[in-house]
PDB file of N, CA, C and O in Angstrom:
ATOM      1  N   VAL A   1      18.477 -21.957 -13.853  1.00  0.00           N
ATOM      2  CA  VAL A   1      19.655 -21.547 -13.092  1.00  0.00           C
ATOM      3  C   VAL A   1      19.357 -20.675 -12.148  1.00  0.00           C
ATOM      4  O   VAL A   1      19.975 -20.818 -11.093  1.00  0.00           O
ATOM      5  N   LEU A   2      18.581 -19.803 -12.214  1.00  0.00           N
ATOM      6  CA  LEU A   2      18.281 -18.643 -11.192  1.00  0.00           C
ATOM      7  C   LEU A   2      17.751 -19.451  -9.870  1.00  0.00           C
ATOM      8  O   LEU A   2      18.015 -19.100  -8.720  1.00  0.00           O
ATOM      9  N   HIS A   3      16.916 -20.656 -10.241  1.00  0.00           N
ATOM     10  CA  HIS A   3      16.871 -21.230  -8.716  1.00  0.00           C
ATOM     11  C   HIS A   3      17.647 -22.026  -8.421  1.00  0.00           C
ATOM     12  O   HIS A   3      17.486 -22.354  -7.246  1.00  0.00           O
ATOM     13  N   ARG A   4      18.873 -22.806  -9.153  1.00  0.00           N
ATOM     14  CA  ARG A   4      19.713 -23.448  -8.501  1.00  0.00           C
ATOM     15  C   ARG A   4      20.671 -22.301  -8.058  1.00  0.00           C
ATOM     16  O   ARG A   4      21.037 -22.626  -6.928  1.00  0.00           O
ATOM     17  N   ARG A   5      21.228 -21.173  -8.380  1.00  0.00           N
ATOM     18  CA  ARG A   5      21.650 -20.380  -7.866  1.00  0.00           C
ATOM     19  C   ARG A   5      21.282 -20.134  -6.263  1.00  0.00           C
ATOM     20  O   ARG A   5      22.074 -20.344  -5.346  1.00  0.00           O
ATOM     21  N   GLN A   6      19.977 -19.666  -6.115  1.00  0.00           N
ATOM     22  CA  GLN A   6      19.459 -19.175  -5.240  1.00  0.00           C
ATOM     23  C   GLN A   6      19.229 -20.354  -3.899  1.00  0.00           C
ATOM     24  O   GLN A   6      18.707 -20.129  -2.807  1.00  0.00           O
ATOM     25  N   GLY A   7      19.862 -21.762  -4.458  1.00  0.00           N
ATOM     26  CA  GLY A   7      19.232 -22.613  -3.564  1.00  0.00           C
ATOM     27  C   GLY A   7      18.499 -23.276  -3.786  1.00  0.00           C
ATOM     28  O   GLY A   7      18.526 -24.240  -3.021  1.00  0.00           O
ATOM     29  N   ASP A   8      17.351 -23.335  -4.886  1.00  0.00           N
ATOM     30  CA  ASP A   8      16.081 -24.017  -4.444  1.00  0.00           C
ATOM     31  C   ASP A   8      16.489 -25.218  -6.001  1.00  0.00           C
ATOM     32  O   ASP A   8      16.222 -25.158  -7.202  1.00  0.00           O
ATOM     33  N   ASN A   9      16.885 -25.739  -5.538  1.00  0.00           N
ATOM     34  CA  ASN A   9      17.596 -27.124  -6.208  1.00  0.00           C
ATOM     35  C   ASN A   9      16.448 -28.118  -6.751  1.00  0.00           C
ATOM     36  O   ASN A   9      16.515 -28.775  -7.789  1.00  0.00           O
ATOM     37  N   GLN A  10      15.336 -28.088  -5.792  1.00  0.00           N
ATOM     38  CA  GLN A  10      14.201 -29.298  -6.265  1.00  0.00           C
ATOM     39  C   GLN A  10      13.391 -28.286  -7.240  1.00  0.00           C
ATOM     40  O   GLN A  10      12.895 -28.959  -8.144  1.00  0.00           O
ATOM     41  N   THR A  11      13.047 -26.779  -7.397  1.00  0.00           N
ATOM     42  CA  THR A  11      12.620 -26.259  -8.286  1.00  0.00           C
ATOM     43  C   THR A  11      13.277 -26.631  -9.610  1.00  0.00           C
ATOM     44  O   THR A  11      12.614 -27.092 -10.539  1.00  0.00           O
ATOM     45  N   ALA A  12      14.801 -26.391  -9.692  1.00  0.00           N
ATOM     46  CA  ALA A  12      15.580 -26.241 -11.136  1.00  0.00           C
ATOM     47  C   ALA A  12      15.394 -27.197 -11.364  1.00  0.00           C
ATOM     48  O   ALA A  12      15.014 -27.409 -12.516  1.00  0.00           O
ATOM     49  N   GLU A  13      15.527 -28.254 -10.515  1.00  0.00           N
ATOM     50  CA  GLU A  13      15.567 -29.673 -11.297  1.00  0.00           C
ATOM     51  C   GLU A  13      14.252 -30.064 -12.184  1.00  0.00           C
ATOM     52  O   GLU A  13      14.313 -30.342 -13.381  1.00  0.00           O
ATOM     53  N   THR A  14      12.836 -30.037 -11.269  1.00  0.00           N
ATOM     54  CA  THR A  14      12.113 -29.828 -11.996  1.00  0.00           C
ATOM     55  C   THR A  14      11.910 -29.051 -13.644  1.00  0.00           C
ATOM     56  O   THR A  14      11.435 -29.385 -14.729  1.00  0.00           O
ATOM     57  N   ILE A  15      12.386 -28.196 -13.226  1.00  0.00           N
ATOM     58  CA  ILE A  15      12.059 -27.217 -14.563  1.00  0.00           C
ATOM     59  C   ILE A  15      13.014 -28.054 -15.582  1.00  0.00           C
ATOM     60  O   ILE A  15      12.632 -28.405 -16.699  1.00  0.00           O
ATOM     61  N   TYR A  16      14.238 -28.315 -15.082  1.00  0.00           N
ATOM     62  CA  TYR A  16      15.370 -28.842 -16.198  1.00  0.00           C
ATOM     63  C   TYR A  16      14.695 -30.253 -16.815  1.00  0.00           C
ATOM     64  O   TYR A  16      14.637 -30.643 -17.981  1.00  0.00           O
ATOM     65  N   LYS A  17      14.339 -30.699 -15.904  1.00  0.00           N
ATOM     66  CA  LYS A  17      13.259 -32.200 -16.406  1.00  0.00           C
ATOM     67  C   LYS A  17      12.449 -31.934 -17.482  1.00  0.00           C
ATOM     68  O   LYS A  17      12.695 -32.276 -18.638  1.00  0.00           O
ATOM     69  N   LYS A  18      11.315 -31.218 -17.045  1.00  0.00           N
ATOM     70  CA  LYS A  18      10.247 -30.607 -17.927  1.00  0.00           C
ATOM     71  C   LYS A  18      10.800 -30.202 -19.211  1.00  0.00           C
ATOM     72  O   LYS A  18      10.335 -30.551 -20.296  1.00  0.00           O
ATOM     73  N   ALA A  19      12.056 -29.270 -19.003  1.00  0.00           N
ATOM     74  CA  ALA A  19      12.457 -28.374 -20.473  1.00  0.00           C
ATOM     75  C   ALA A  19      12.877 -29.452 -21.274  1.00  0.00           C
ATOM     76  O   ALA A  19      12.468 -29.560 -22.430  1.00  0.00           O
ATOM     77  N   LEU A  20      13.981 -30.597 -20.559  1.00  0.00           N
ATOM     78  CA  LEU A  20      14.599 -31.734 -21.341  1.00  0.00           C
ATOM     79  C   LEU A  20      13.424 -32.958 -21.852  1.00  0.00           C
ATOM     80  O   LEU A  20      13.552 -33.992 -22.507  1.00  0.00           O
ATOM     81  N   GLU A  21      12.680 -32.535 -21.445  1.00  0.00           N
ATOM     82  CA  GLU A  21      11.051 -33.350 -22.004  1.00  0.00           C
ATOM     83  C   GLU A  21      10.895 -32.809 -23.483  1.00  0.00           C
ATOM     84  O   GLU A  21      10.739 -33.455 -24.519  1.00  0.00           O
ATOM     85  N   LEU A  22      10.967 -31.654 -23.318  1.00  0.00           N
ATOM     86  CA  LEU A  22      10.555 -30.753 -24.841  1.00  0.00           C
ATOM     87  C   LEU A  22      11.687 -30.278 -25.564  1.00  0.00           C
ATOM     88  O   LEU A  22      11.475 -29.757 -26.659  1.00  0.00           O
ATOM     89  N   GLU A  23      12.964 -30.379 -25.095  1.00  0.00           N
ATOM     90  CA  GLU A  23      14.128 -29.980 -25.905  1.00  0.00           C
ATOM     91  C   GLU A  23      15.179 -30.884 -25.129  1.00  0.00           C
ATOM     92  O   GLU A  23      15.764 -30.636 -24.074  1.00  0.00           O
ATOM     93  N   ASN A  24      15.254 -32.011 -25.952  1.00  0.00           N
ATOM     94  CA  ASN A  24      16.575 -32.884 -25.037  1.00  0.00           C
ATOM     95  C   ASN A  24      17.947 -32.869 -25.568  1.00  0.00           C
ATOM     96  O   ASN A  24      18.826 -33.683 -25.283  1.00  0.00           O
ATOM     97  N   LYS A  25      18.080 -31.556 -26.616  1.00  0.00           N
ATOM     98  CA  LYS A  25      19.290 -31.784 -27.420  1.00  0.00           C
ATOM     99  C   LYS A  25      20.087 -30.270 -27.330  1.00  0.00           C
ATOM    100  O   LYS A  25      21.082 -29.967 -27.988  1.00  0.00           O
ATOM    101  N   ASN A  26      19.459 -29.500 -26.449  1.00  0.00           N
ATOM    102  CA  ASN A  26      19.989 -28.582 -25.935  1.00  0.00           C
ATOM    103  C   ASN A  26      21.489 -28.486 -25.160  1.00  0.00           C
ATOM    104  O   ASN A  26      21.747 -28.961 -24.053  1.00  0.00           O
ATOM    105  N   LEU A  27      22.171 -27.933 -25.818  1.00  0.00           N
ATOM    106  CA  LEU A  27      23.908 -28.408 -24.865  1.00  0.00           C
ATOM    107  C   LEU A  27      23.722 -27.469 -23.704  1.00  0.00           C
ATOM    108  O   LEU A  27      23.974 -28.031 -22.638  1.00  0.00           O
ATOM    109  N   SER A  28      23.367 -26.245 -23.586  1.00  0.00           N
ATOM    110  CA  SER A  28      23.341 -25.653 -22.501  1.00  0.00           C
ATOM    111  C   SER A  28      22.512 -26.059 -21.686  1.00  0.00           C
ATOM    112  O   SER A  28      22.894 -25.936 -20.522  1.00  0.00           O
ATOM    113  N   LEU A  29      21.099 -26.685 -21.872  1.00  0.00           N
ATOM    114  CA  LEU A  29      20.316 -27.202 -20.567  1.00  0.00           C
ATOM    115  C   LEU A  29      20.980 -28.109 -20.431  1.00  0.00           C
ATOM    116  O   LEU A  29      21.596 -28.135 -19.366  1.00  0.00           O
ATOM    117  N   LEU A  30      21.123 -28.890 -21.079  1.00  0.00           N
ATOM    118  CA  LEU A  30      21.916 -30.258 -20.384  1.00  0.00           C
ATOM    119  C   LEU A  30      22.935 -30.244 -19.530  1.00  0.00           C
ATOM    120  O   LEU A  30      22.952 -30.988 -18.549  1.00  0.00           O
ATOM    121  N   ASN A  31      24.257 -29.077 -19.914  1.00  0.00           N
ATOM    122  CA  ASN A  31      24.988 -28.811 -19.011  1.00  0.00           C
ATOM    123  C   ASN A  31      24.439 -28.043 -17.724  1.00  0.00           C
ATOM    124  O   ASN A  31      25.095 -28.113 -16.684  1.00  0.00           O
ATOM    125  N   ASN A  32      23.246 -27.309 -17.767  1.00  0.00           N
ATOM    126  CA  ASN A  32      22.970 -26.659 -16.543  1.00  0.00           C
ATOM    127  C   ASN A  32      22.735 -27.873 -15.519  1.00  0.00           C
ATOM    128  O   ASN A  32      23.317 -27.952 -14.437  1.00  0.00           O
ATOM    129  N   TYR A  33      22.025 -28.591 -15.887  1.00  0.00           N
ATOM    130  CA  TYR A  33      21.219 -29.750 -15.172  1.00  0.00           C
ATOM    131  C   TYR A  33      22.514 -30.773 -14.593  1.00  0.00           C
ATOM    132  O   TYR A  33      22.516 -31.402 -13.534  1.00  0.00           O
ATOM    133  N   ILE A  34      23.726 -30.718 -15.761  1.00  0.00           N
ATOM    134  CA  ILE A  34      24.525 -31.820 -15.017  1.00  0.00           C
ATOM    135  C   ILE A  34      25.669 -30.994 -13.777  1.00  0.00           C
ATOM    136  O   ILE A  34      26.437 -31.590 -13.022  1.00  0.00           O
ATOM    137  N   VAL A  35      25.511 -29.790 -13.858  1.00  0.00           N
ATOM    138  CA  VAL A  35      26.283 -28.851 -12.709  1.00  0.00           C
ATOM    139  C   VAL A  35      25.522 -28.987 -11.698  1.00  0.00           C
ATOM    140  O   VAL A  35      26.120 -29.258 -10.657  1.00  0.00           O
ATOM    141  N   LEU A  36      24.007 -28.862 -11.610  1.00  0.00           N
ATOM    142  CA  LEU A  36      23.067 -29.152 -10.559  1.00  0.00           C
ATOM    143  C   LEU A  36      23.381 -30.672 -10.028  1.00  0.00           C
ATOM    144  O   LEU A  36      23.353 -30.854  -8.811  1.00  0.00           O
ATOM    145  N   LEU A  37      23.662 -31.703 -10.850  1.00  0.00           N
ATOM    146  CA  LEU A  37      23.857 -32.905 -10.233  1.00  0.00           C
ATOM    147  C   LEU A  37      25.059 -33.303  -9.337  1.00  0.00           C
ATOM    148  O   LEU A  37      25.099 -33.974  -8.305  1.00  0.00           O
ATOM    149  N   GLU A  38      26.192 -32.572 -10.179  1.00  0.00           N
ATOM    150  CA  GLU A  38      27.339 -33.088  -9.570  1.00  0.00           C
ATOM    151  C   GLU A  38      27.645 -32.065  -8.344  1.00  0.00           C
ATOM    152  O   GLU A  38      28.588 -32.310  -7.592  1.00  0.00           O
ATOM    153  N   GLU A  39      26.581 -30.558  -8.096  1.00  0.00           N
ATOM    154  CA  GLU A  39      26.451 -29.906  -6.967  1.00  0.00           C
ATOM    155  C   GLU A  39      26.035 -30.734  -5.825  1.00  0.00           C
ATOM    156  O   GLU A  39      26.325 -30.622  -4.634  1.00  0.00           O
ATOM    157  N   GLU A  40      25.274 -31.612  -6.453  1.00  0.00           N
ATOM    158  CA  GLU A  40      24.456 -32.206  -5.366  1.00  0.00           C
ATOM    159  C   GLU A  40      24.989 -33.841  -4.883  1.00  0.00           C
ATOM    160  O   GLU A  40      24.455 -34.612  -4.086  1.00  0.00           O
ATOM    161  N   SER A  41      26.296 -34.015  -5.734  1.00  0.00           N
ATOM    162  CA  SER A  41      27.134 -35.266  -5.680  1.00  0.00           C
ATOM    163  C   SER A  41      26.700 -36.519  -6.157  1.00  0.00           C
ATOM    164  O   SER A  41      27.053 -37.613  -5.716  1.00  0.00           O
ATOM    165  N   ARG A  42      25.738 -36.256  -7.291  1.00  0.00           N
ATOM    166  CA  ARG A  42      24.927 -37.318  -7.697  1.00  0.00           C
ATOM    167  C   ARG A  42      25.626 -37.465  -8.727  1.00  0.00           C
ATOM    168  O   ARG A  42      25.271 -36.926  -9.775  1.00  0.00           O
ATOM    169  N   LYS A  43      26.897 -38.307  -8.648  1.00  0.00           N
ATOM    170  CA  LYS A  43      27.615 -38.785  -9.963  1.00  0.00           C
ATOM    171  C   LYS A  43      27.244 -39.480 -11.043  1.00  0.00           C
ATOM    172  O   LYS A  43      27.340 -39.068 -12.198  1.00  0.00           O
ATOM    173  N   TYR A  44      26.781 -40.626 -10.677  1.00  0.00           N
ATOM    174  CA  TYR A  44      25.997 -41.443 -11.368  1.00  0.00           C
ATOM    175  C   TYR A  44      24.953 -41.119 -12.479  1.00  0.00           C
ATOM    176  O   TYR A  44      24.934 -41.719 -13.554  1.00  0.00           O
ATOM    177  N   GLU A  45      24.033 -40.061 -12.118  1.00  0.00           N
ATOM    178  CA  GLU A  45      23.071 -39.289 -12.704  1.00  0.00           C
ATOM    179  C   GLU A  45      24.016 -38.112 -13.789  1.00  0.00           C
ATOM    180  O   GLU A  45      23.660 -37.848 -14.938  1.00  0.00           O
ATOM    181  N   ALA A  46      25.015 -37.638 -13.240  1.00  0.00           N
ATOM    182  CA  ALA A  46      25.477 -36.963 -14.029  1.00  0.00           C
ATOM    183  C   ALA A  46      26.484 -37.268 -15.070  1.00  0.00           C
ATOM    184  O   ALA A  46      26.878 -36.531 -15.973  1.00  0.00           O
ATOM    185  N   ALA A  47      26.848 -38.538 -14.776  1.00  0.00           N
ATOM    186  CA  ALA A  47      27.511 -39.338 -15.550  1.00  0.00           C
ATOM    187  C   ALA A  47      26.570 -39.388 -17.065  1.00  0.00           C
ATOM    188  O   ALA A  47      26.778 -38.975 -18.206  1.00  0.00           O
ATOM    189  N   LYS A  48      25.668 -39.980 -16.521  1.00  0.00           N
ATOM    190  CA  LYS A  48      24.752 -40.840 -17.195  1.00  0.00           C
ATOM    191  C   LYS A  48      24.195 -39.385 -18.413  1.00  0.00           C
ATOM    192  O   LYS A  48      23.938 -39.597 -19.598  1.00  0.00           O
ATOM    193  N   MET A  49      24.130 -38.242 -17.868  1.00  0.00           N
ATOM    194  CA  MET A  49      23.750 -36.991 -18.657  1.00  0.00           C
ATOM    195  C   MET A  49      25.004 -36.422 -18.970  1.00  0.00           C
ATOM    196  O   MET A  49      24.756 -35.335 -19.493  1.00  0.00           O
ATOM    197  N   LYS A  50      26.340 -36.617 -18.912  1.00  0.00           N
ATOM    198  CA  LYS A  50      27.024 -36.349 -19.910  1.00  0.00           C
ATOM    199  C   LYS A  50      27.041 -37.265 -20.954  1.00  0.00           C
ATOM    200  O   LYS A  50      27.112 -36.894 -22.125  1.00  0.00           O
ATOM    201  N   ASN A  51      26.965 -38.777 -20.529  1.00  0.00           N
ATOM    202  CA  ASN A  51      26.854 -39.828 -22.043  1.00  0.00           C
ATOM    203  C   ASN A  51      25.697 -38.947 -23.062  1.00  0.00           C
ATOM    204  O   ASN A  51      25.823 -38.655 -24.251  1.00  0.00           O
ATOM    205  N   ILE A  52      24.692 -38.691 -22.243  1.00  0.00           N
ATOM    206  CA  ILE A  52      23.678 -38.036 -23.579  1.00  0.00           C
ATOM    207  C   ILE A  52      24.174 -36.894 -23.946  1.00  0.00           C
ATOM    208  O   ILE A  52      24.252 -36.752 -25.166  1.00  0.00           O
ATOM    209  N   MET A  53      24.562 -35.968 -23.255  1.00  0.00           N
ATOM    210  CA  MET A  53      25.424 -34.812 -23.932  1.00  0.00           C
ATOM    211  C   MET A  53      26.417 -35.167 -25.108  1.00  0.00           C
ATOM    212  O   MET A  53      26.526 -34.397 -26.062  1.00  0.00           O
ATOM    213  N   SER A  54      27.059 -36.213 -25.039  1.00  0.00           N
ATOM    214  CA  SER A  54      28.148 -36.259 -25.650  1.00  0.00           C
ATOM    215  C   SER A  54      27.575 -36.878 -27.254  1.00  0.00           C
ATOM    216  O   SER A  54      28.109 -36.718 -28.352  1.00  0.00           O
ATOM    217  N   LYS A  55      26.260 -37.649 -26.894  1.00  0.00           N
ATOM    218  CA  LYS A  55      25.682 -38.085 -28.254  1.00  0.00           C
ATOM    219  C   LYS A  55      24.585 -37.120 -29.303  1.00  0.00           C
ATOM    220  O   LYS A  55      24.045 -37.400 -30.373  1.00  0.00           O
ATOM    221  N   VAL A  56      24.559 -36.044 -28.558  1.00  0.00           N
ATOM    222  CA  VAL A  56      23.789 -34.733 -28.990  1.00  0.00           C
ATOM    223  C   VAL A  56      24.645 -34.501 -30.380  1.00  0.00           C
ATOM    224  O   VAL A  56      25.864 -34.349 -30.298  1.00  0.00           O
ATOM    225  N   GLU A  57      23.927 -34.477 -31.762  1.00  0.00           N
ATOM    226  CA  GLU A  57      24.334 -34.016 -32.780  1.00  0.00           C
ATOM    227  C   GLU A  57      23.565 -32.860 -33.170  1.00  0.00           C
ATOM    228  O   GLU A  57      22.483 -32.802 -33.754  1.00  0.00           O
ATOM    229  N   ASP A  58      24.502 -31.738 -32.638  1.00  0.00           N
ATOM    230  CA  ASP A  58      24.388 -30.252 -32.924  1.00  0.00           C
ATOM    231  C   ASP A  58      25.643 -29.850 -33.775  1.00  0.00           C
ATOM    232  O   ASP A  58      26.783 -29.956 -33.324  1.00  0.00           O
ATOM    233  N   PRO A  59      25.378 -29.403 -34.978  1.00  0.00           N
ATOM    234  CA  PRO A  59      26.140 -29.430 -36.196  1.00  0.00           C
ATOM    235  C   PRO A  59      26.963 -27.647 -35.983  1.00  0.00           C
ATOM    236  O   PRO A  59      27.775 -27.154 -36.765  1.00  0.00           O
ATOM    237  N   ASN A  60      26.399 -26.978 -34.646  1.00  0.00           N
ATOM    238  CA  ASN A  60      27.379 -25.911 -34.858  1.00  0.00           C
ATOM    239  C   ASN A  60      28.478 -26.021 -33.840  1.00  0.00           C
ATOM    240  O   ASN A  60      28.320 -26.055 -32.620  1.00  0.00           O
ATOM    241  N   PRO A  61      29.632 -26.073 -34.511  1.00  0.00           N
ATOM    242  CA  PRO A  61      30.941 -26.228 -33.397  1.00  0.00           C
ATOM    243  C   PRO A  61      31.249 -25.340 -32.315  1.00  0.00           C
ATOM    244  O   PRO A  61      32.207 -25.488 -31.557  1.00  0.00           O
ATOM    245  N   TYR A  62      30.347 -24.347 -32.264  1.00  0.00           N
ATOM    246  CA  TYR A  62      30.735 -23.354 -31.493  1.00  0.00           C
ATOM    247  C   TYR A  62      29.814 -23.803 -29.775  1.00  0.00           C
ATOM    248  O   TYR A  62      30.094 -23.498 -28.616  1.00  0.00           O
ATOM    249  N   SER A  63      28.909 -24.461 -30.250  1.00  0.00           N
ATOM    250  CA  SER A  63      28.189 -24.917 -28.890  1.00  0.00           C
ATOM    251  C   SER A  63      28.977 -26.108 -28.206  1.00  0.00           C
ATOM    252  O   SER A  63      28.947 -26.309 -26.992  1.00  0.00           O
ATOM    253  N   TRP A  64      29.755 -26.951 -29.203  1.00  0.00           N
ATOM    254  CA  TRP A  64      30.403 -27.563 -28.712  1.00  0.00           C
ATOM    255  C   TRP A  64      31.860 -26.813 -27.954  1.00  0.00           C
ATOM    256  O   TRP A  64      32.441 -27.196 -26.939  1.00  0.00           O
ATOM    257  N   LEU A  65      32.134 -25.832 -28.692  1.00  0.00           N
ATOM    258  CA  LEU A  65      33.632 -25.491 -28.140  1.00  0.00           C
ATOM    259  C   LEU A  65      33.038 -24.355 -26.857  1.00  0.00           C
ATOM    260  O   LEU A  65      33.908 -23.764 -26.217  1.00  0.00           O
ATOM    261  N   GLU A  66      31.987 -24.162 -26.618  1.00  0.00           N
ATOM    262  CA  GLU A  66      31.377 -23.314 -25.292  1.00  0.00           C
ATOM    263  C   GLU A  66      31.524 -24.202 -24.323  1.00  0.00           C
ATOM    264  O   GLU A  66      32.082 -24.000 -23.245  1.00  0.00           O
ATOM    265  N   GLN A  67      30.982 -25.289 -24.730  1.00  0.00           N
ATOM    266  CA  GLN A  67      30.849 -26.435 -23.738  1.00  0.00           C
ATOM    267  C   GLN A  67      32.470 -27.236 -23.260  1.00  0.00           C
ATOM    268  O   GLN A  67      32.784 -27.817 -22.220  1.00  0.00           O
ATOM    269  N   ALA A  68      33.156 -26.988 -24.364  1.00  0.00           N
ATOM    270  CA  ALA A  68      34.688 -27.606 -23.820  1.00  0.00           C
ATOM    271  C   ALA A  68      35.228 -26.744 -23.182  1.00  0.00           C
ATOM    272  O   ALA A  68      35.822 -27.268 -22.240  1.00  0.00           O
ATOM    273  N   TYR A  69      35.374 -25.374 -23.198  1.00  0.00           N
ATOM    274  CA  TYR A  69      35.967 -24.408 -22.411  1.00  0.00           C
ATOM    275  C   TYR A  69      35.244 -24.297 -20.935  1.00  0.00           C
ATOM    276  O   TYR A  69      35.813 -23.791 -19.969  1.00  0.00           O
ATOM    277  N   ILE A  70      34.120 -24.755 -20.901  1.00  0.00           N
ATOM    278  CA  ILE A  70      33.347 -24.736 -19.539  1.00  0.00           C
ATOM    279  C   ILE A  70      34.163 -25.906 -18.715  1.00  0.00           C
ATOM    280  O   ILE A  70      34.772 -25.698 -17.666  1.00  0.00           O
ATOM    281  N   TYR A  71      34.060 -27.200 -19.397  1.00  0.00           N
ATOM    282  CA  TYR A  71      34.449 -28.257 -18.716  1.00  0.00           C
ATOM    283  C   TYR A  71      35.999 -28.140 -18.520  1.00  0.00           C
ATOM    284  O   TYR A  71      36.338 -28.512 -17.397  1.00  0.00           O
ATOM    285  N   GLY A  72      37.010 -27.727 -19.306  1.00  0.00           N
ATOM    286  CA  GLY A  72      38.189 -27.129 -18.992  1.00  0.00           C
ATOM    287  C   GLY A  72      38.650 -26.316 -18.002  1.00  0.00           C
ATOM    288  O   GLY A  72      39.665 -26.339 -17.306  1.00  0.00           O
ATOM    289  N   LYS A  73      37.378 -25.340 -18.099  1.00  0.00           N
ATOM    290  CA  LYS A  73      37.730 -24.351 -16.669  1.00  0.00           C
ATOM    291  C   LYS A  73      37.585 -24.749 -15.153  1.00  0.00           C
ATOM    292  O   LYS A  73      38.102 -24.254 -14.151  1.00  0.00           O
ATOM    293  N   ASN A  74      36.605 -25.937 -15.330  1.00  0.00           N
ATOM    294  CA  ASN A  74      36.136 -26.629 -14.334  1.00  0.00           C
ATOM    295  C   ASN A  74      37.051 -27.914 -13.837  1.00  0.00           C
ATOM    296  O   ASN A  74      36.713 -28.669 -12.925  1.00  0.00           O
ATOM    297  N   ASN A  75      38.407 -28.035 -14.687  1.00  0.00           N
ATOM    298  CA  ASN A  75      39.292 -29.303 -14.272  1.00  0.00           C
ATOM    299  C   ASN A  75      38.862 -30.379 -14.881  1.00  0.00           C
ATOM    300  O   ASN A  75      39.437 -31.434 -14.615  1.00  0.00           O
ATOM    301  N   GLN A  76      37.809 -30.384 -15.793  1.00  0.00           N
ATOM    302  CA  GLN A  76      37.162 -31.564 -16.347  1.00  0.00           C
ATOM    303  C   GLN A  76      37.895 -32.151 -17.741  1.00  0.00           C
ATOM    304  O   GLN A  76      37.290 -32.619 -18.705  1.00  0.00           O
ATOM    305  N   HIS A  77      39.237 -32.021 -17.616  1.00  0.00           N
ATOM    306  CA  HIS A  77      39.854 -31.987 -18.506  1.00  0.00           C
ATOM    307  C   HIS A  77      39.444 -33.382 -20.160  1.00  0.00           C
ATOM    308  O   HIS A  77      39.177 -33.318 -21.360  1.00  0.00           O
ATOM    309  N   GLU A  78      39.644 -34.388 -19.135  1.00  0.00           N
ATOM    310  CA  GLU A  78      38.788 -35.698 -19.910  1.00  0.00           C
ATOM    311  C   GLU A  78      37.672 -35.330 -20.880  1.00  0.00           C
ATOM    312  O   GLU A  78      37.732 -35.655 -22.066  1.00  0.00           O
ATOM    313  N   LEU A  79      36.715 -34.689 -20.394  1.00  0.00           N
ATOM    314  CA  LEU A  79      35.687 -34.399 -21.367  1.00  0.00           C
ATOM    315  C   LEU A  79      35.611 -33.253 -22.118  1.00  0.00           C
ATOM    316  O   LEU A  79      34.896 -33.168 -23.117  1.00  0.00           O
ATOM    317  N   ALA A  80      36.466 -32.156 -21.602  1.00  0.00           N
ATOM    318  CA  ALA A  80      36.489 -31.132 -22.331  1.00  0.00           C
ATOM    319  C   ALA A  80      37.866 -31.385 -23.536  1.00  0.00           C
ATOM    320  O   ALA A  80      38.168 -30.489 -24.325  1.00  0.00           O
ATOM    321  N   ILE A  81      38.507 -32.575 -23.506  1.00  0.00           N
ATOM    322  CA  ILE A  81      39.335 -32.724 -24.625  1.00  0.00           C
ATOM    323  C   ILE A  81      38.394 -33.662 -25.557  1.00  0.00           C
ATOM    324  O   ILE A  81      38.426 -33.579 -26.785  1.00  0.00           O
ATOM    325  N   LYS A  82      37.730 -34.373 -25.000  1.00  0.00           N
ATOM    326  CA  LYS A  82      36.747 -35.224 -25.939  1.00  0.00           C
ATOM    327  C   LYS A  82      35.822 -33.945 -26.719  1.00  0.00           C
ATOM    328  O   LYS A  82      35.900 -33.954 -27.947  1.00  0.00           O
ATOM    329  N   LEU A  83      35.163 -33.114 -26.240  1.00  0.00           N
ATOM    330  CA  LEU A  83      34.417 -31.948 -26.749  1.00  0.00           C
ATOM    331  C   LEU A  83      35.300 -31.317 -28.004  1.00  0.00           C
ATOM    332  O   LEU A  83      34.774 -30.911 -29.040  1.00  0.00           O
ATOM    333  N   TYR A  84      36.424 -31.304 -27.800  1.00  0.00           N
ATOM    334  CA  TYR A  84      37.698 -30.207 -28.206  1.00  0.00           C
ATOM    335  C   TYR A  84      37.762 -30.958 -29.659  1.00  0.00           C
ATOM    336  O   TYR A  84      37.745 -30.359 -30.734  1.00  0.00           O
ATOM    337  N   LYS A  85      37.834 -32.282 -29.510  1.00  0.00           N
ATOM    338  CA  LYS A  85      38.018 -33.218 -30.631  1.00  0.00           C
ATOM    339  C   LYS A  85      36.332 -33.261 -31.616  1.00  0.00           C
ATOM    340  O   LYS A  85      36.164 -33.574 -32.794  1.00  0.00           O
ATOM    341  N   LYS A  86      35.516 -32.910 -30.795  1.00  0.00           N
ATOM    342  CA  LYS A  86      34.470 -33.048 -31.629  1.00  0.00           C
ATOM    343  C   LYS A  86      34.037 -31.730 -32.247  1.00  0.00           C
ATOM    344  O   LYS A  86      33.070 -31.721 -33.010  1.00  0.00           O
ATOM    345  N   VAL A  87      34.549 -30.871 -32.025  1.00  0.00           N
ATOM    346  CA  VAL A  87      34.314 -29.235 -32.299  1.00  0.00           C
ATOM    347  C   VAL A  87      35.429 -29.585 -34.157  1.00  0.00           C
ATOM    348  O   VAL A  87      35.200 -29.180 -35.297  1.00  0.00           O
ATOM    349  N   ILE A  88      36.631 -30.529 -33.568  1.00  0.00           N
ATOM    350  CA  ILE A  88      37.740 -30.473 -34.886  1.00  0.00           C
ATOM    351  C   ILE A  88      36.667 -30.991 -35.692  1.00  0.00           C
ATOM    352  O   ILE A  88      36.202 -30.520 -36.730  1.00  0.00           O
ATOM    353  N   LYS A  89      36.368 -31.949 -35.111  1.00  0.00           N
ATOM    354  CA  LYS A  89      35.599 -33.216 -36.552  1.00  0.00           C
ATOM    355  C   LYS A  89      34.561 -32.294 -37.305  1.00  0.00           C
ATOM    356  O   LYS A  89      33.906 -32.743 -38.246  1.00  0.00           O
TER     357      LYS A  89
END
């Protein structure tokens, strides 16, 4: 996140990809990588990562709630609603 915020997207992406090789079910990691992809207007790749994120089986509803809140705050209401429904389920 620090590299991305400093504008070093290349290093940030390298770190995200390596981390995802080790821990591909981390919602926060997936979301941060999606943010980078969206900032770079890489919509296809961002959509692919969102699809992967939606299939993660995290039994902790608070993880999903946090992600739903973030997407709602960023006016991505369709995905936020999908995640809120996952929290309820």
